[in-house]
C-alpha positions in Angstrom: -32.3 142.2 -188.7 -32.2 138.4 -188.7 -34.8 136.7 -190.8 -36.4 134.1 -188.5 -38.5 131.3 -190.1 -41.2 130.0 -187.9 -41.5 126.3 -187.5 -43.7 125.6 -184.5 -44.9 122.2 -183.2 -47.3 121.9 -180.4 -48.0 118.8 -178.3 -51.4 117.5 -177.2 -53.3 119.3 -174.4 -51.0 122.3 -174.5 -52.7 125.6 -173.9 -51.2 128.5 -175.9 -53.0 131.8 -175.7 -53.2 134.0 -178.8 -51.5 136.9 -177.1 -48.0 135.4 -176.9 -45.0 135.8 -179.1 -43.5 132.6 -180.5 -40.9 132.9 -183.2 -38.4 130.5 -184.7 -38.0 126.7 -184.6 -39.9 125.8 -181.5 -41.4 122.6 -180.1 -43.9 122.9 -177.3 -44.4 119.7 -175.3 -47.6 118.1 -174.3 -49.5 119.8 -171.4 -47.5 123.1 -171.5 -49.3 126.3 -170.5 -48.3 129.6 -172.1 -49.7 132.7 -170.6 -50.5 136.0 -172.4 -47.6 138.2 -173.4 -44.9 135.6 -172.9 -42.1 135.3 -175.5 -40.2 132.3 -176.9 -37.6 133.4 -179.4 -35.3 130.9 -181.2 -33.0 133.3 -183.1 -30.6 130.8 -184.6 -31.0 127.3 -183.1 -34.2 125.5 -182.1 -35.9 125.4 -178.7 -37.5 122.2 -177.5 -39.8 122.7 -174.5 -40.6 119.5 -172.5 -44.0 118.5 -171.2 -46.1 120.2 -168.5 -44.1 123.5 -168.3 -45.8 126.7 -167.2 -44.6 130.0 -168.8 -46.3 133.0 -167.1 -46.8 136.6 -168.3 -43.9 138.6 -169.7 -41.5 135.6 -169.5 -38.8 135.7 -172.2 -37.0 132.5 -173.3 -34.3 133.1 -175.9 -31.8 130.9 -177.8 -29.2 133.1 -179.4 -26.9 130.2 -180.5 -27.1 127.7 -183.3 -27.2 124.8 -180.8 -30.5 123.3 -179.8 -31.8 124.4 -176.4 -33.6 121.6 -174.6 -35.8 122.4 -171.7 -37.0 119.5 -169.5 -40.4 118.7 -168.0 -42.4 120.4 -165.2 -40.5 123.7 -165.2 -42.2 126.8 -163.8 -41.2 130.2 -165.3 -42.7 133.0 -163.2 -43.8 136.5 -164.2 -41.2 138.6 -166.0 -38.2 136.3 -165.8 -35.7 136.1 -168.7 -33.9 132.9 -169.3 -31.2 132.3 -172.0 -29.6 129.2 -170.6 -28.1 126.7 -173.1 -30.0 123.8 -171.5 -32.4 123.3 -168.6 -33.3 120.1 -166.8 -36.6 119.3 -165.1 -38.6 120.5 -162.1 -37.0 123.9 -161.9 -38.6 127.1 -160.6 -37.5 130.5 -162.1 -38.7 133.2 -159.8 -40.4 136.5 -160.9 -38.0 138.8 -162.8 -35.0 136.6 -162.4 -32.3 136.5 -165.1 -30.3 133.6 -166.3 -27.3 134.3 -168.7 -26.7 132.5 -172.0 -23.4 131.1 -170.5 -25.3 129.0 -167.9 -26.7 125.5 -168.0 -29.4 124.6 -165.4 -29.7 121.1 -164.0 -32.8 119.8 -162.3 -34.7 120.7 -159.1 -33.1 124.2 -159.0 -34.9 127.2 -157.6 -33.9 130.7 -158.8 -35.2 133.3 -156.4 -37.3 136.3 -157.5 -35.1 139.1 -158.9 -31.9 137.0 -158.8 -29.4 136.9 -161.6 -27.5 133.7 -162.4 -24.1 134.4 -164.0 -21.0 132.2 -164.4 -18.6 132.4 -161.5 -16.2 135.4 -162.1 -13.3 133.3 -160.8 -13.7 129.8 -162.4 -11.1 127.0 -161.8 -8.0 127.7 -163.8 -8.4 124.3 -165.6 -11.7 125.5 -167.2 -10.3 128.8 -168.5 -6.7 127.7 -169.3 -6.6 124.0 -170.1 -3.4 122.1 -169.6 -1.1 122.4 -172.6 -1.3 119.5 -175.1 1.7 117.9 -176.8 1.9 119.6 -180.2 2.8 116.4 -182.0 -0.2 114.4 -180.7 -3.4 114.4 -183.0 -6.3 116.2 -181.3 -8.6 113.2 -181.5 -6.0 111.1 -179.6 -5.4 113.6 -176.8 -6.6 112.5 -173.4 -8.6 114.8 -171.1 -6.8 116.8 -168.4 -6.3 115.3 -165.0 -9.1 117.5 -163.7 -11.6 116.1 -166.2 -12.8 117.4 -169.6 -12.9 121.1 -170.4 -16.2 122.7 -169.8 -18.5 123.2 -172.8 -18.0 126.2 -174.9 -20.6 128.5 -176.5 -19.3 131.2 -178.8 -15.9 131.0 -177.2 -17.3 131.4 -173.7 -17.1 128.8 -170.9 -20.6 127.5 -169.8 -21.1 126.9 -166.1 -23.6 124.3 -165.0 -25.8 125.0 -162.0 -25.9 121.6 -160.2 -29.1 119.7 -159.2 -30.9 121.0 -156.0 -29.3 124.4 -156.1 -31.1 127.4 -154.6 -30.2 131.0 -155.7 -31.4 133.6 -153.3 -30.9 137.1 -151.9 -29.7 140.4 -153.2 -26.2 139.0 -153.6 -27.4 136.0 -155.6 -26.0 133.5 -153.0 -26.2 129.8 -153.7 -26.8 126.8 -151.5 -27.9 123.2 -151.9 -31.1 121.7 -150.5 -31.6 118.1 -149.6 -34.6 117.6 -151.9 -36.9 117.0 -149.0 -40.4 118.0 -150.0 -39.9 117.7 -153.7 -42.9 115.3 -153.9 -45.1 118.1 -152.5 -43.7 120.5 -155.0 -44.5 118.2 -157.9 -48.0 117.7 -156.6 -48.6 121.4 -156.3 -47.3 121.9 -159.9 -49.7 119.3 -161.2 -52.6 121.1 -159.4 -51.4 124.4 -160.9 -51.4 122.9 -164.4 -54.9 121.5 -164.0 -56.3 124.9 -162.8 -54.7 126.8 -165.6 -55.8 124.3 -168.3 -59.4 124.8 -167.1 -59.3 128.6 -166.5 -57.2 130.2 -169.3 -59.4 129.0 -172.2 -62.4 130.6 -170.5 -60.9 134.1 -170.5 -58.4 134.1 -173.4 -58.5 133.2 -177.1 -56.2 130.4 -177.9 -53.5 130.5 -180.7 -54.4 128.2 -183.6 -51.7 126.2 -185.3 -52.1 124.6 -188.8 
């Protein structure tokens, strides 16, 4: 079993209840809310959680790689979701019991529907899986990118797919579509009200975790 050393930093006004499991090198940003029975596990590399994120009951956030996983601001992780993405932007919603694979990178303003799974496309562009051959006599640091752009990032030999901004994942078939961003101001205002309510209510009914 991997020996995990706990190095936990918590920002101001964050609410972390005692009944949650936080292990590894983890930074919790200011104003974050961690509900009971949630788990944040940094098995190898650190996890940096941005400000004003809400992590609800039974949520599991995992970093299995040695790279730092950076999670942006104002994200909502709903009950029972499991997210192992290598990076996450801001203002995303992860629906109840959804799953995000470790070979995914999530941009900003994405909405993953309840029970949906986000996996890389099974038929990615050939340029991502089989890059154009390089001239063997050219040093690697002098080789130009392929005509189709740089090769996608790699994690443990696997291609990482990025879910673009304003992507919605929905339905039993995990279909994807883009939304215009109309109404995002109302979503941000609702998230702020949600934060204020939880910051006032949770300490009344749960013991808070103490950090030294």
